[in-house]
N, C-alpha and C positions, 0 to 999 in steps of 0.2 A: 883730538883728531888722531888716525890712524897713524903707528908706527911704524916703520921700513921698516922691514924686512928682508932675506937675502930675495934674489928675484927668482929662485925655481920654487919657494915653498906655495903649496897650493894659496888659492884667492879665490873669492867670491865676489860678484856686483850683484850687491842687494838694492833694492827701491823702498822709503818709508819717508814717511813725510815729505812727500811731496820733491826728495831731493835720493842720488843717487850716489851709494858709497862705495868704494873698495876693500874688501874687509878680508883680516888674514886671520888666521888661529891666535890668541892672547892679545887680539888686539883690543884699546879703548876707546868707545866711541863718544861722543855726545851728539845725539840724535833729540827730533822734535819729539815733545811728550807723547810720551805710550800712553797714557791714563793710569791709573789706579795701582800699584803692584807694590808689595811687600818688599824689599833689599832681600838678594839672595834666589830670587826666583826666574824661574826660567823660563825663557822668551824665545818662541821660534818665528825666524821669519820668513815668509812662505813668497815671498814677492823677489825670488831671486832669478835678474837675467843673464848672467854669463855666471859659468863656473868655470876655474885651470886647476887640474893637478900637477901643473909640472913637463907632462907627458903633452895631453890633448885639451882641446878647449871645447865647451860648451855652450854653446849660444845658447839662449830661449828664443820661442815665438808667440809670445812672448816671455814667457818665463819658464825657467826650467822643469819646472816643477820638485827641484829638489826643496829642502829649508836649509837654513843657516840658524844655529839654538846658539842662543846668548843669558847671560846670566844679568839680574835687572840690579846697579849698586848703589840707584838712589838717583835723588834730582840738584841739578847742577844748577846755576845764573850763568849767564853770559856777563859780559864786559857792557859799561852804562854807557848809553848812548846820552848825549842830548840833543835834542831838535830847537832848532830856533824858526819860527815865524816873524816874518820881516816885513811891515808895509811901509814901503819910501810916501817920505810926505805927506805921514797922517799919521806919525806917535803912534805907532802899531808896532807893539812885539811881543813875544810872548815866548817861554821856555819850556820844554818837556820833558821830561826824562824819562827815559825806557830802559828795565833788564829782560832779556828776555830767556825764560825756566828752561832750562834742558834734562834730557832721562840721560844718563850715564850707564851705557852698558857694556859689558865686556865676552869678547866673543869665545867660543868653549868649543863651537866644533863646525866643521864646513859640511 
């Protein structure tokens, strides 16, 4: 998840993988899988919904047109989830496990 820094630091709101993230420079994020990339590759997020440099804010309609650059750090796995399906009075139950994979990125510039 993103790390908290000072309130006056520039930030941006980006959308990727169906979710929105507030990012600042040097934040490390776990986002939905971004496809095949090598570690250390530069990734650009062009769906920037809002930017703020500490003095003025810019809200996009729907995007601002600016880009956020990040470095791809690799893939990680989320926590293990156990799903239990159960039907009463029929002697039926089933356990299923799931562990989501994420892409880990570090924000380089806004």
